[in-house]
N, C-alpha and C positions, 0 to 999 in steps of 0.2 A: 554389427550389432546391430543393425538396421532395426529389428525386431523391438528395440530400446528407443527409438525416433517419440519422443512428442507421447510420451507414458504420462500420467498421472500418480499424487501422490496415493494414493488409493491404491491402482492400479500395479503400481511397482510396487511396493510396499508387500503386495499380496504373490506377487510373482516371487517375489526372496523369500517371503515367506516360506513358498510350496516349493523352495527347492528350484524356480523354473531358473533361475538366474541365480547372479550371484552379489553381491553390496560391491564387489572389485569393479568388476564388469558394469554394472554403472551408473558408478564413479569414473571409471575408464573410458566410457561412454560421452559424460559430460565432460573431459576433459578433454576427450578427442574434439568433441562441439568446438570450445574455446575456444582450442588450436585453430581451429577452420572460419568460425564465424565472429571474434572477437575483433579480428583487424579489421571489421568492416563494421562490425557496430559502437566499438567501445563502452561495452557496458562494462570494464575489471577494471577495479584497483590495483588488486593483486590477486594470485590465483594459487593456491595449497597443493601445487603436486603432492610433490612425495609424502607429505604429511597428511593428504585426502585418499591418495593410495592404502597407506600404511594403518592407517584407523579402518579404513574398509578391508583389510586383511585381516583385522583383529576380530570385529564383526562376523566373519568367517566364520572363522575360529571359533566366536563364540556360538553359532548356529550350531556346528559340525556338532557340540555337547550338547545340541538340545534346548538351546536356552537363545532368546529375541529378545532383546534386551528394552523394545519399545514400541509404541505403536508403528515407528517410523524408522523400523531397523534395517540400514543399507540405503534410504534413499538419499540422494545426494543434494544442497542446498547452496543458496548467495546471503550473503548478510550485506545488507547497504549500510556505506562503511562512514555511519554513523553511532555503529553499532562496538563494543568491545569483543574480540576474537583474538585471544592470547598468541601474541607473536607478531601480530601486525599492528601496523600502525593506525589510530580511529583519527583518521584525516578530514572527518567531515564530507570531504568530497574538494578540498585543497590542496596546495601543499605547505602546511603552515605546522604541523604534525608530523613527527620522522618518528616518533620514539615509540617500537611497539608496546601496546596493552600489555599486561602483568597477567593479566586473568581474564577471563570469558564473560560479561555480560551476562546478568541471571537470567536474561531470556535465550541465549547460546548454549549454557550450562542447560539449560530443560532441553531446548533438543536433542543438544547431547545426549542428553540422559537417555529420549528416547527412539537413542539409534540413532538420527539425522548424523550424514559426515559434509562438514564442510566444508567447499568446495575454492572457496574464493570470496570476498569484497565487489560490494559494484558501486559505481558510479552514481554520484549526486550532486546539483550543485551548488557551491559552499554554503558547508550550515544550512543546506538544505529549503534555501529562503526562494528558489524563484521556482516555479511550476514548469523548465526548461532544464532537462540536463547538460549545459555546460557552463565552459568556467576556461578561466586564463590561461588555467595551467594543463589540461585536459582537455582541450577542444570540445567539439561536440557527439555526444554518445546518440545513435542512429533509431530510428525505428523498424523494427524487421518487416512493418509492413509497407515500408517505404522509405528508401533510405535516405530522400531526402528530405523528410521530415523527422520532429523531434518526438522522442517518446513520453513526453514530460516531464515531469520529475516531482516532486523530487527523487520519487525512489525510483527513478527510470532506468537507472544502468537494470535493478531488478526487473521490473518490469521487459525492456527487452532482453534479457538472459533467459525471461519464463517464457516469452511468445516469439522467440526464436527455437524452442525444442532445448537448450541446453543446458537447462537443470527444470523440473516438474514445477519447484515453487521456491518462492524465496521471500526475506525478510524485507519488507519499509518500514518505512517511518510518515505518521498525518498527524501534522498542525497546521493545518490549510485545505488538505487534500492531495496528501499526499502520496498515499496507497491509490484517493479512487482518482486519479486525474492520469496518472500513467494506466492504469488498469484501462481505464477511459481510452486513452490510441491510440494502445498494443492490445483489446479486446479480451479484455483477462475479467477476469470476477475478485474483486475484494473490498473488504468488508475493515472498516474503523468502526473498530470495536469501543466501547464502553468505557469513558474516564476510569483507570486505576483496575482495567480488564485481565490488563498484562504487566507484567515487572517492566519497570524501569531501569533496576538499578544495575550500574551505583550511582545512576544521577538517582536524583530524588523527583523531578518532575523534567517536563519536557518543554520547554516553551512556557515555564509555567503551568499552565493549568490546560494547554491547546494539544501537545502531542501525547499521542500513542503510539505503538508498534504491533504490525501486526505481519501475514503474507499476501502473499499475491498470486495468484493460481488461476488455473485454466475453467477449472471444473468448480460450481459450490463446496459441493464432498470437499476435495481436497484441501478448502480454509479448514470447514469445519472442523477434519482430523489433525491437521493442525495443534489449530485450535484450543481444542481438546485435549491436547496432550500439552502445551506449555503453557493455559491460563492459574492465574494467580499472582500473587503479591508476597513479598517479602515485607519486613521489620525500615528499611530507608524508603519504602518506596512513601509519599507523602497522599498517594491518590488511595481507595481499592474500592471494588464494587462487588455487588453480591453476588453469592452461587447460582448458577441454575439451578432450574427444577432439573434435569436431568442433563443430555448431552449434544450436543450442537450435530451431531451424526444420527445422534438418535431423531432430530427436528428439521437431519436434511433429507430422510428418509420418511416423514411424516406429510402428507398434505394439512395445512392448518381450515380451519373452518370456516365459513365465511365470514369476510373479510370488509368492513368498509373504508373503503382506500381515496385517497384524495386525490388528485391528479391537479399538482399545482406547476404551472406553466411559468409563473412569473420570477423573477427572479429575486433570490433573499434580498439582494443589496442595492438593488438600486441596477445591476449590470445590464448589459447589453440580450437581445430575446435570444434564447437556442435558435439555431436555424434551420429551415426546414426539413430538412432530412432528418435531421434527432431530434423533431416534433414527429413526423410522421413517425417513427420505428417507438417512438413512446407511445403514440396514438395505438398503434396497432399490440404492441404489448400489453395495454391497458382494454384492449378488446378482447385479447386472449382471456384476461381475466376475467371478464366478465363471464365469456363463455363457462369459468371451473364456478360460478355462482360467487363471487365479488361484487359488489358494489361498488362502483367507480362514479365519484362528484367528484367533479372539475371545479376547483378550488380558485380564489387569487388570494390565499392567509395572508395575515398583516402580521410580519415577519416584524422583531424588535432593532431597533437603529441602532447596531454595536460594532461598527465598524471601526469607531475612535477606541471601543476595549479591547479589539482584536490588537490592533497597528500594535499600538499599549504595547502588549503580550508578546508579539511580534519581536517589537525591540530591546524588551527588555531578555528574552530568549538570547538574542543574538549576542547581543551584551554579553550575558554571563559568560555562552561559548568562548568569546572572540576573546575571555579572559584568560583559559585552560587555553591555549596556542602559545605552543616553543618558539615560533620565529613569527611575529604578527609582521615583519617587514612585508611576510609572500601575502598577505590575506588581501585580498582583490579590493579596490579602491570603493565599491560598493559597500561591500560587506561595513570595509574603516568606516564608514560617512554612518552608517547605520548603527555600529555599537556606540559609539560617539554620541550620534539621537538616543543612543538605549541611557547613557551613562547619565546624559544632560537630564532625561524625563524618568529615571527609575523609582522617582518619590511616585508617582502618579501611579505607577504599577500595579501595588497593591490593592490603589480604592477599583480600579481598572476592571481587575483578576474580579475582586466581590461584585460587584458590578456588573459586571458578566455573566457571571455563574448564576448571580439572583433572576438576570432578564431571561435568562434560558430558563431555570427554575418555572418561573414564572409561565413561560411562550408553552414550553412540554405540559403542564399541568393542566391549564386551557383550553389547548390545542386539542387533546389527544386524548378530550372525555367521551366523544361519540367519531372519531375518527382513531379509525388501527395504526396505518402506517398509509407514506407520502410518497409519490411516486414522481421525482422530477429527473427535467438533462441533468448529469454528471457534468458536461461542461459546452459550453456553445457551442461549438463545430469539433466536428473530429480533429485529430492534429494536427500542425501547424506545421510550417520550414521551421529546419535548422535555421540559427543562429539568429535568435530575436533577441540574444540579448547586444549583437553586437555593435558595441561602442559606443556603448550607452553609458548615461551616469545615474546614480539613485533614482532621480526622481522621475528620468524618462523609461528607463526599465518598470520602476515599479505600475507608470500607469502601461503597458504592453501586458506586463505581465498580472494584475489585478480583475482582470475580466475574467479569464480562465479559471481562477478561484470561485470565482464568484457563487458559486451555488454549490460549492460545497463549506469555503470556512467558514459558516454560520454556524455547523452542525460540531467542530472542535468546539466551538464556545461554551457550548451548552453540553457538549459531553457525551451527544445519546448517542446508539448505533445509526450508521450508515451507511450500505456498501454500491460501488457500482456493481451495474450486471450488463454483460454486452446484450443491446437488440435490435441490431442485424449488421447492416454493411453500408456500404455510399455505391451511389455508379460505378465510380472509379475505385472502390475496392480498399476501401477504409472502414475499418472500424470504428459502431456505431455506441453509448450508452444510454442507459438511464439507470439514476438511483432511488432504491430504497431504503427511506430514511424509519425507524421508530421511536416509540418512547423511551425512556430512560432505563438499562438494562435489559432489551431485547431482542438479544442478538439471535437467540431460538424463536420468535417466530420472524425476523429479518432474513434469515437461515433457511426456513423453513416454504415462505414463501419464493424467495429468489430458486429455490434447487425448486419448485413447482414451474417456477417460468423457462428453466433451465431446459426441464420435459418435456414440456410443450416445443419450448425453439431454442432445440440446441445448438452452443455454440464449441464445446471443445472439439470438436472436432474440426475447425477450418485452423488451416495452415498458413501463414505470408509464404508470399509466392519464394520459393525456396532458387530457386532458377534465378533472384536477384542478391543471393547470400552464397548460394554455393560455386 
Protein backbone atom coordinates (compact mmCIF):
# COMPACT_ATOMS: atom_id res chain seq x y z
CA UNK A 1 0.00 0.00 0.00
CA UNK A 2 2.88 2.35 -0.76
CA UNK A 3 0.44 4.43 -2.80
CA UNK A 4 -0.99 5.64 0.52
CA UNK A 5 2.31 6.89 1.95
CA UNK A 6 2.17 10.51 3.10
CA UNK A 7 -1.31 11.18 1.73
CA UNK A 8 -2.87 14.22 3.38
CA UNK A 9 -6.35 14.44 4.87
CA UNK A 10 -7.93 16.16 1.86
CA UNK A 11 -6.22 13.84 -0.60
CA UNK A 12 -6.95 10.61 1.28
CA UNK A 13 -10.58 11.53 1.98
CA UNK A 14 -10.97 12.22 -1.74
CA UNK A 15 -9.40 8.90 -2.70
CA UNK A 16 -11.76 7.02 -0.39
CA UNK A 17 -14.81 8.97 -1.60
CA UNK A 18 -13.93 8.20 -5.25
CA UNK A 19 -13.40 4.51 -4.51
CA UNK A 20 -9.66 4.61 -5.31
CA UNK A 21 -8.98 3.02 -1.93
CA UNK A 22 -11.03 1.95 1.07
CA UNK A 23 -11.26 3.09 4.66
CA UNK A 24 -10.01 -0.32 5.75
CA UNK A 25 -6.95 -0.08 3.49
CA UNK A 26 -6.20 3.42 4.80
CA UNK A 27 -6.46 2.25 8.41
CA UNK A 28 -4.44 -0.90 7.74
CA UNK A 29 -1.73 1.28 6.17
CA UNK A 30 -1.54 3.37 9.35
CA UNK A 31 -1.45 0.28 11.56
CA UNK A 32 1.35 -1.22 9.46
CA UNK A 33 3.39 1.96 9.81
CA UNK A 34 2.79 2.02 13.55
CA UNK A 35 4.16 -1.52 13.82
CA UNK A 36 7.16 -0.60 11.69
CA UNK A 37 8.07 2.84 13.01
CA UNK A 38 6.79 3.24 16.55
CA UNK A 39 9.43 1.00 18.14
CA UNK A 40 11.85 3.76 17.09
CA UNK A 41 9.63 6.80 17.64
CA UNK A 42 7.70 5.88 20.81
CA UNK A 43 4.85 8.11 19.64
CA UNK A 44 1.93 5.91 20.76
CA UNK A 45 0.40 5.41 24.19
CA UNK A 46 -2.20 2.96 22.83
CA UNK A 47 -3.15 1.41 19.48
CA UNK A 48 -6.74 0.43 18.58
CA UNK A 49 -5.92 -2.28 16.04
CA UNK A 50 -9.06 -4.44 16.05
CA UNK A 51 -11.43 -1.62 16.89
CA UNK A 52 -10.10 0.68 14.17
CA UNK A 53 -10.28 -2.03 11.50
CA UNK A 54 -13.84 -2.89 12.50
CA UNK A 55 -14.86 0.76 12.37
CA UNK A 56 -13.23 1.16 8.97
CA UNK A 57 -15.06 -1.87 7.62
CA UNK A 58 -18.32 -0.38 8.87
CA UNK A 59 -17.55 2.85 7.00
CA UNK A 60 -16.85 0.87 3.83
CA UNK A 61 -20.20 -0.87 4.20
CA UNK A 62 -21.93 2.49 4.57
CA UNK A 63 -20.17 3.74 1.44
CA UNK A 64 -21.27 0.64 -0.47
CA UNK A 65 -24.88 1.71 0.14
CA UNK A 66 -24.11 5.17 -1.27
CA UNK A 67 -23.49 7.02 2.00
CA UNK A 68 -20.42 8.87 3.25
CA UNK A 69 -20.48 9.65 6.95
CA UNK A 70 -18.79 13.04 6.58
CA UNK A 71 -15.86 15.05 5.28
CA UNK A 72 -13.33 12.82 7.08
CA UNK A 73 -14.87 9.51 5.98
CA UNK A 74 -12.29 6.75 6.49
CA UNK A 75 -9.36 9.03 7.42
CA UNK A 76 -7.20 7.52 10.20
CA UNK A 77 -6.27 9.92 12.99
CA UNK A 78 -4.62 9.90 16.41
CA UNK A 79 -5.61 11.60 19.65
CA UNK A 80 -3.29 13.11 22.26
CA UNK A 81 -3.48 11.31 25.61
CA UNK A 82 -5.32 14.15 27.37
CA UNK A 83 -8.53 13.60 25.38
CA UNK A 84 -11.12 10.93 26.20
CA UNK A 85 -11.40 8.00 23.79
CA UNK A 86 -13.91 5.42 24.97
CA UNK A 87 -12.21 2.24 26.12
CA UNK A 88 -8.78 3.78 26.70
CA UNK A 89 -7.39 5.51 29.81
CA UNK A 90 -6.98 9.29 29.64
CA UNK A 91 -3.58 9.12 31.27
CA UNK A 92 -2.24 12.64 30.57
CA UNK A 93 1.04 11.12 29.43
CA UNK A 94 1.91 9.39 32.69
CA UNK A 95 1.10 6.25 34.67
CA UNK A 96 -1.35 7.67 37.20
CA UNK A 97 -4.61 6.79 35.37
CA UNK A 98 -5.47 3.22 34.40
CA UNK A 99 -9.28 3.09 34.15
CA UNK A 100 -10.58 3.41 30.56
CA UNK A 101 -12.77 6.38 29.69
CA UNK A 102 -16.45 5.46 29.54
CA UNK A 103 -17.18 7.69 26.55
CA UNK A 104 -15.56 9.89 23.94
CA UNK A 105 -14.83 13.56 24.49
CA UNK A 106 -16.96 15.93 22.45
CA UNK A 107 -14.12 16.52 19.99
CA UNK A 108 -13.58 12.80 19.42
CA UNK A 109 -17.33 12.35 19.03
CA UNK A 110 -17.37 15.02 16.31
CA UNK A 111 -14.39 13.45 14.54
CA UNK A 112 -16.15 10.09 14.46
CA UNK A 113 -19.37 11.75 13.26
CA UNK A 114 -17.36 13.21 10.36
CA UNK A 115 -16.06 9.72 9.51
CA UNK A 116 -12.57 9.75 11.05
CA UNK A 117 -11.18 6.50 12.45
CA UNK A 118 -9.16 6.76 15.66
CA UNK A 119 -6.19 4.40 15.39
CA UNK A 120 -4.57 5.27 18.69
CA UNK A 121 -3.59 7.71 21.42
CA UNK A 122 -0.28 9.53 21.45
CA UNK A 123 2.42 10.31 23.98
CA UNK A 124 2.76 13.60 25.82
CA UNK A 125 4.75 14.87 28.81
CA UNK A 126 2.84 14.42 32.04
CA UNK A 127 -0.15 16.81 32.01
CA UNK A 128 1.42 18.57 29.04
CA UNK A 129 3.62 20.59 31.35
CA UNK A 130 6.84 20.50 29.35
CA UNK A 131 7.76 21.35 25.74
CA UNK A 132 9.57 17.98 25.49
CA UNK A 133 7.70 14.68 25.15
CA UNK A 134 9.57 12.63 27.70
CA UNK A 135 8.42 11.09 30.98
CA UNK A 136 9.79 8.89 33.73
CA UNK A 137 7.07 6.34 32.91
CA UNK A 138 7.47 6.17 29.13
CA UNK A 139 10.93 7.57 28.27
CA UNK A 140 11.55 9.70 25.17
CA UNK A 141 9.39 10.27 22.11
CA UNK A 142 11.70 10.95 19.17
CA UNK A 143 11.61 13.27 16.18
CA UNK A 144 11.31 11.54 12.77
CA UNK A 145 13.70 14.09 11.24
CA UNK A 146 16.45 13.05 13.67
CA UNK A 147 15.89 10.28 16.20
CA UNK A 148 18.35 11.91 18.60
CA UNK A 149 16.16 15.02 18.78
CA UNK A 150 12.89 15.88 20.49
CA UNK A 151 9.59 16.35 18.66
CA UNK A 152 8.88 19.05 21.29
CA UNK A 153 5.70 18.95 23.33
CA UNK A 154 3.34 18.66 24.63
CA UNK A 155 1.69 17.22 21.49
CA UNK A 156 4.95 15.51 20.58
CA UNK A 157 3.53 12.04 20.00
CA UNK A 158 0.92 13.40 17.61
CA UNK A 159 3.54 15.45 15.77
CA UNK A 160 5.90 12.48 15.43
CA UNK A 161 3.10 10.27 14.07
CA UNK A 162 2.03 12.84 11.48
CA UNK A 163 5.56 13.81 10.43
CA UNK A 164 6.50 10.14 9.96
CA UNK A 165 3.51 9.56 7.69
CA UNK A 166 1.83 7.16 10.11
CA UNK A 167 -1.40 9.18 9.94
CA UNK A 168 -2.44 12.19 7.84
CA UNK A 169 -3.39 14.17 10.95
CA UNK A 170 -3.76 14.01 14.69
CA UNK A 171 -5.27 15.98 17.53
CA UNK A 172 -3.12 17.90 19.98
CA UNK A 173 -3.72 20.49 22.65
CA UNK A 174 -2.12 23.88 23.20
CA UNK A 175 -1.84 25.55 26.60
CA UNK A 176 1.38 27.45 25.96
CA UNK A 177 2.43 26.40 22.48
CA UNK A 178 1.81 22.66 22.55
CA UNK A 179 0.40 22.46 19.02
CA UNK A 180 2.80 25.04 17.56
CA UNK A 181 6.03 23.87 19.21
CA UNK A 182 5.82 20.27 17.90
CA UNK A 183 4.74 21.63 14.53
CA UNK A 184 7.89 23.77 14.54
CA UNK A 185 10.24 20.92 15.45
CA UNK A 186 8.59 18.41 13.09
CA UNK A 187 7.92 20.51 9.98
CA UNK A 188 4.13 20.61 10.31
CA UNK A 189 1.31 23.15 10.16
CA UNK A 190 -0.41 23.73 13.49
CA UNK A 191 -3.07 26.33 14.25
CA UNK A 192 -3.96 27.28 17.80
CA UNK A 193 -7.50 28.42 17.20
CA UNK A 194 -9.43 31.11 19.02
CA UNK A 195 -10.27 30.28 22.64
CA UNK A 196 -13.70 28.66 22.64
CA UNK A 197 -13.57 27.56 19.00
CA UNK A 198 -13.34 23.82 19.73
CA UNK A 199 -15.18 22.07 22.55
CA UNK A 200 -13.06 20.76 25.39
CA UNK A 201 -16.00 18.87 26.97
CA UNK A 202 -16.35 16.95 29.21
CA UNK A 203 -14.00 19.56 30.71
CA UNK A 204 -15.26 23.11 31.05
CA UNK A 205 -11.82 24.50 30.25
CA UNK A 206 -8.17 23.43 30.01
CA UNK A 207 -5.62 25.08 32.30
CA UNK A 208 -8.29 27.65 33.16
CA UNK A 209 -8.41 29.95 30.09
CA UNK A 210 -5.15 28.86 28.43
CA UNK A 211 -5.77 25.51 26.75
CA UNK A 212 -7.35 24.72 23.39
CA UNK A 213 -7.56 21.59 21.22
CA UNK A 214 -6.82 21.23 17.53
CA UNK A 215 -5.12 19.27 14.74
CA UNK A 216 -1.52 19.00 13.57
CA UNK A 217 -1.22 18.35 9.83
CA UNK A 218 1.21 18.47 6.94
CA UNK A 219 -0.79 21.10 5.00
CA UNK A 220 -2.94 24.13 5.70
CA UNK A 221 -5.94 22.69 3.84
CA UNK A 222 -5.83 19.53 5.94
CA UNK A 223 -6.17 21.55 9.15
CA UNK A 224 -8.89 23.69 7.59
CA UNK A 225 -10.96 20.64 6.68
CA UNK A 226 -10.70 19.21 10.19
CA UNK A 227 -11.57 22.49 11.87
CA UNK A 228 -14.61 22.90 9.63
CA UNK A 229 -15.75 19.41 10.62
CA UNK A 230 -15.42 19.79 14.40
CA UNK A 231 -15.77 23.50 15.27
CA UNK A 232 -18.30 24.50 17.88
CA UNK A 233 -18.97 24.15 21.58
CA UNK A 234 -21.58 22.69 23.92
CA UNK A 235 -23.20 23.82 27.14
CA UNK A 236 -20.39 22.36 29.26
CA UNK A 237 -17.79 24.63 27.63
CA UNK A 238 -16.85 27.72 29.59
CA UNK A 239 -15.81 29.65 26.46
CA UNK A 240 -17.31 29.98 22.99
CA UNK A 241 -16.16 31.89 19.91
CA UNK A 242 -18.21 33.80 17.31
CA UNK A 243 -18.90 31.84 14.11
CA UNK A 244 -16.81 32.35 11.01
CA UNK A 245 -18.25 34.20 8.04
CA UNK A 246 -17.49 31.25 5.77
CA UNK A 247 -15.45 28.07 6.10
CA UNK A 248 -11.75 27.60 6.65
CA UNK A 249 -11.55 25.48 3.49
CA UNK A 250 -12.84 28.49 1.55
CA UNK A 251 -10.23 30.64 3.26
CA UNK A 252 -7.49 28.13 2.40
CA UNK A 253 -8.25 28.46 -1.31
CA UNK A 254 -8.63 32.26 -1.39
CA UNK A 255 -5.69 34.66 -1.39
CA UNK A 256 -6.10 37.50 1.11
CA UNK A 257 -6.32 41.10 0.04
CA UNK A 258 -3.06 43.07 0.52
CA UNK A 259 -2.31 43.15 4.23
CA UNK A 260 -0.13 45.13 6.60
CA UNK A 261 2.00 42.54 8.38
CA UNK A 262 4.31 43.19 11.31
CA UNK A 263 7.59 41.28 11.26
CA UNK A 264 8.39 41.06 14.98
CA UNK A 265 11.62 39.33 15.96
CA UNK A 266 11.77 40.42 19.60
CA UNK A 267 10.87 37.77 22.16
CA UNK A 268 7.48 38.53 23.83
CA UNK A 269 8.62 37.25 27.22
CA UNK A 270 12.13 38.66 27.17
CA UNK A 271 13.59 35.25 26.40
CA UNK A 272 16.33 34.43 23.89
CA UNK A 273 16.43 35.74 20.35
CA UNK A 274 15.78 33.23 17.61
CA UNK A 275 18.88 31.75 16.00
CA UNK A 276 20.31 32.92 12.68
CA UNK A 277 18.79 30.19 10.50
CA UNK A 278 15.31 30.73 11.98
CA UNK A 279 15.49 34.49 11.38
CA UNK A 280 16.89 34.11 7.86
CA UNK A 281 14.06 31.74 6.87
CA UNK A 282 11.52 34.13 8.38
CA UNK A 283 12.93 37.06 6.40
CA UNK A 284 12.78 35.00 3.20
CA UNK A 285 9.11 34.31 3.94
CA UNK A 286 8.49 38.01 4.62
CA UNK A 287 10.10 38.88 1.28
CA UNK A 288 7.82 36.43 -0.46
CA UNK A 289 4.83 38.12 1.17
CA UNK A 290 6.02 41.47 -0.17
CA UNK A 291 6.03 39.96 -3.67
CA UNK A 292 2.34 39.15 -3.14
CA UNK A 293 1.64 42.82 -2.47
CA UNK A 294 1.59 42.73 1.32
CA UNK A 295 3.28 45.50 3.29
CA UNK A 296 5.89 44.21 5.74
CA UNK A 297 6.66 46.51 8.65
CA UNK A 298 9.45 45.45 10.99
CA UNK A 299 8.36 46.36 14.50
CA UNK A 300 9.36 45.73 18.08
CA UNK A 301 6.00 45.38 19.84
CA UNK A 302 5.76 46.29 23.49
CA UNK A 303 4.08 43.14 24.74
CA UNK A 304 2.31 43.18 28.11
CA UNK A 305 4.12 41.51 30.99
CA UNK A 306 1.89 38.54 31.77
CA UNK A 307 4.38 35.87 32.87
CA UNK A 308 3.03 35.77 36.43
CA UNK A 309 -0.57 35.47 35.27
CA UNK A 310 0.41 32.68 32.87
CA UNK A 311 2.37 30.75 35.50
CA UNK A 312 -0.46 30.95 38.05
CA UNK A 313 -2.94 29.60 35.51
CA UNK A 314 -0.59 26.76 34.57
CA UNK A 315 -0.13 25.84 38.23
CA UNK A 316 -3.89 26.00 38.76
CA UNK A 317 -4.50 23.76 35.77
CA UNK A 318 -1.94 21.20 36.93
CA UNK A 319 -3.52 21.23 40.39
CA UNK A 320 -6.94 20.51 38.86
CA UNK A 321 -5.67 17.64 36.69
CA UNK A 322 -3.57 16.07 39.45
CA UNK A 323 -6.65 15.95 41.67
CA UNK A 324 -8.40 13.64 39.16
CA UNK A 325 -5.83 10.86 38.90
CA UNK A 326 -6.33 7.41 40.41
CA UNK A 327 -2.73 6.76 41.41
CA UNK A 328 -1.10 9.99 42.61
CA UNK A 329 1.83 7.93 43.89
CA UNK A 330 2.87 7.42 40.26
CA UNK A 331 3.06 11.12 39.42
CA UNK A 332 6.47 12.55 38.62
CA UNK A 333 8.04 14.48 41.47
CA UNK A 334 8.16 17.62 39.33
CA UNK A 335 4.42 17.30 38.77
CA UNK A 336 3.73 16.81 42.47
CA UNK A 337 5.74 19.93 43.27
CA UNK A 338 3.77 22.00 40.75
CA UNK A 339 0.42 20.62 41.91
CA UNK A 340 1.26 21.54 45.50
CA UNK A 341 2.29 25.02 44.43
CA UNK A 342 -0.96 25.31 42.48
CA UNK A 343 -2.93 24.28 45.56
CA UNK A 344 -1.10 26.78 47.73
CA UNK A 345 -1.61 29.63 45.24
CA UNK A 346 -5.06 28.65 44.00
CA UNK A 347 -6.78 31.63 45.57
CA UNK A 348 -4.68 33.93 43.35
CA UNK A 349 -5.54 32.17 40.10
CA UNK A 350 -8.97 33.75 39.35
CA UNK A 351 -7.55 37.24 39.71
CA UNK A 352 -4.52 36.33 37.58
CA UNK A 353 -6.78 34.92 34.90
CA UNK A 354 -8.96 38.04 34.81
CA UNK A 355 -5.88 40.23 34.60
CA UNK A 356 -4.38 38.14 31.81
CA UNK A 357 -7.56 38.21 29.74
CA UNK A 358 -7.93 41.97 30.28
CA UNK A 359 -4.32 42.68 29.31
CA UNK A 360 -4.74 40.49 26.26
CA UNK A 361 -7.88 42.25 25.09
CA UNK A 362 -6.20 45.62 25.55
CA UNK A 363 -3.13 44.64 23.54
CA UNK A 364 -5.11 43.00 20.74
CA UNK A 365 -7.48 45.95 20.46
CA UNK A 366 -4.71 48.54 20.22
CA UNK A 367 -2.05 46.66 18.25
CA UNK A 368 -4.32 45.38 15.51
CA UNK A 369 -5.85 48.75 14.70
CA UNK A 370 -3.29 49.36 11.93
CA UNK A 371 -1.69 45.90 11.66
CA UNK A 372 -3.52 42.92 10.16
CA UNK A 373 -1.22 40.06 11.20
CA UNK A 374 2.08 39.45 13.00
CA UNK A 375 4.90 37.24 11.74
CA UNK A 376 7.31 35.94 14.41
CA UNK A 377 9.53 32.93 15.06
CA UNK A 378 7.68 29.93 16.53
CA UNK A 379 10.64 28.59 18.51
CA UNK A 380 14.04 30.14 19.20
CA UNK A 381 15.75 27.24 17.43
CA UNK A 382 15.05 24.02 15.53
CA UNK A 383 14.65 20.73 17.39
CA UNK A 384 16.88 20.17 20.41
CA UNK A 385 18.29 16.79 21.57
CA UNK A 386 16.17 14.37 23.58
CA UNK A 387 16.79 14.09 27.30
CA UNK A 388 16.28 17.75 28.12
CA UNK A 389 14.64 16.96 31.46
CA UNK A 390 16.95 14.17 32.62
CA UNK A 391 17.60 14.43 36.35
CA UNK A 392 16.10 17.91 36.69
CA UNK A 393 13.81 19.06 39.47
CA UNK A 394 10.91 21.45 38.90
CA UNK A 395 12.98 24.64 39.03
CA UNK A 396 15.78 23.45 36.76
CA UNK A 397 13.34 21.86 34.32
CA UNK A 398 11.40 25.13 34.17
CA UNK A 399 14.58 27.04 33.39
CA UNK A 400 15.28 24.72 30.46
CA UNK A 401 11.68 24.61 29.21
CA UNK A 402 10.55 28.24 29.48
CA UNK A 403 12.67 29.62 26.60
CA UNK A 404 11.30 27.01 24.17
CA UNK A 405 7.75 28.36 24.54
CA UNK A 406 8.77 32.00 24.89
CA UNK A 407 7.40 33.05 21.49
CA UNK A 408 4.12 31.10 21.84
CA UNK A 409 2.79 31.17 25.39
CA UNK A 410 1.60 34.78 25.43
CA UNK A 411 -0.99 34.04 22.75
CA UNK A 412 -2.63 31.39 24.92
CA UNK A 413 -3.18 33.97 27.60
CA UNK A 414 -4.63 36.39 25.04
CA UNK A 415 -6.71 33.66 23.42
CA UNK A 416 -6.35 34.77 19.78
CA UNK A 417 -5.40 32.54 16.81
CA UNK A 418 -1.74 31.76 16.11
CA UNK A 419 -0.34 29.24 13.63
CA UNK A 420 3.05 27.60 13.17
CA UNK A 421 4.05 27.38 9.50
CA UNK A 422 7.13 25.68 8.03
CA UNK A 423 9.57 28.25 6.61
CA UNK A 424 12.45 26.07 5.43
CA UNK A 425 15.16 23.68 6.57
CA UNK A 426 18.44 24.10 8.39
CA UNK A 427 21.72 23.24 6.71
CA UNK A 428 21.68 20.00 8.72
CA UNK A 429 18.17 19.06 7.55
CA UNK A 430 15.93 20.08 10.44
CA UNK A 431 12.62 21.95 9.96
CA UNK A 432 12.35 25.70 10.62
CA UNK A 433 9.13 27.50 11.52
CA UNK A 434 7.47 30.89 11.70
CA UNK A 435 4.33 31.96 13.50
CA UNK A 436 1.40 33.82 11.92
CA UNK A 437 -0.66 35.60 14.58
CA UNK A 438 -3.99 37.34 14.09
CA UNK A 439 -6.47 39.39 16.11
CA UNK A 440 -9.35 37.78 17.97
CA UNK A 441 -11.40 35.22 16.01
CA UNK A 442 -9.30 35.70 12.85
CA UNK A 443 -8.72 32.06 11.89
CA UNK A 444 -9.99 32.70 8.35
CA UNK A 445 -7.34 35.38 7.78
CA UNK A 446 -4.56 33.32 9.40
CA UNK A 447 -5.49 30.29 7.28
CA UNK A 448 -5.73 32.36 4.09
CA UNK A 449 -2.26 33.87 4.50
CA UNK A 450 -0.73 30.57 5.64
CA UNK A 451 -2.11 28.82 2.56
CA UNK A 452 -0.77 31.59 0.33
CA UNK A 453 2.68 31.08 1.86
CA UNK A 454 2.39 27.32 1.36
CA UNK A 455 1.55 27.74 -2.32
CA UNK A 456 4.61 29.95 -2.76
CA UNK A 457 7.06 27.79 -0.83
CA UNK A 458 5.48 24.30 -0.49
CA UNK A 459 6.46 22.07 2.40
CA UNK A 460 3.98 19.18 2.60
CA UNK A 461 6.04 17.11 0.16
CA UNK A 462 9.03 17.04 2.51
CA UNK A 463 9.59 13.70 4.21
CA UNK A 464 11.98 12.76 7.00
CA UNK A 465 15.01 10.66 6.01
CA UNK A 466 13.21 7.35 6.18
CA UNK A 467 16.42 5.34 5.93
CA UNK A 468 16.92 6.15 9.59
CA UNK A 469 13.41 4.95 10.44
CA UNK A 470 12.82 1.86 8.33
